[in-house]
N, C-alpha and C positions, 0 to 999 in steps of 0.2 A: 486444414492446412497441415502439411507434413513438416516435421522438425527433425533435425539431425539428432542422433542418439545422445550426444553430449550437451544438449541444450536444456535450458529451463525457461518456463514462461512465468512472468510475474504480473499479476493483476493487482491494481491498487485503486483505492478510492478514498476520498476525504469528505468530511462534512463539517459544517460550521454550526455551532449551537449558540446563536447570538444571545438568547435569553439567559444562558448560564455562563457566558464568557469563556467558552471552551471550544476546542476543535478536536476532531478525531480522525483516525485513518485506519484502514484495513488493508492487509496484504495477503495474497494467496500465491504460493509458489508451487508449480507443477512440473514434472519431468516431461520428457519427450513423448511418453505414452499417455500423458494426461493424469498420471497418478499424483496424488497430493504429497508434497514434500513438507511444507510448512505453512502455517497461518499465523497471523499476528494482528492484534488490534491494539491501538494506543489512544489514550485520551489525554489531551494536554490542556493546561490552563492558559488562557490568553486569547487574544483576538488577532487573527490574521485574515488576509483576503483568501478567497477560494483558490486563487492561482498559487499563492504561497503554500497553502495547506497541501495542494496536489504536489508541488515541488518538494515539500518536506516528506511526503509519502514516497516519492521516488528516491530521495536521499536515504530514507530509512531502509528501503528495499535493497539499495546498493551496498549499505553498510553491513548487511547480513545479520 
């Protein structure tokens, strides 16, 4: 897929750790050439649904 020069692609994922009462997320940001700009991982205490964890990953990605 071709992207414009001024775009970035953000890939996100989330996981639920029921046995520990935690959830986590990972983010990868790449430029239009596919070069890595930033990565981030987060581990949070608490229980949320998988859908909420994914939504929080999107929120985190947008908040920069």
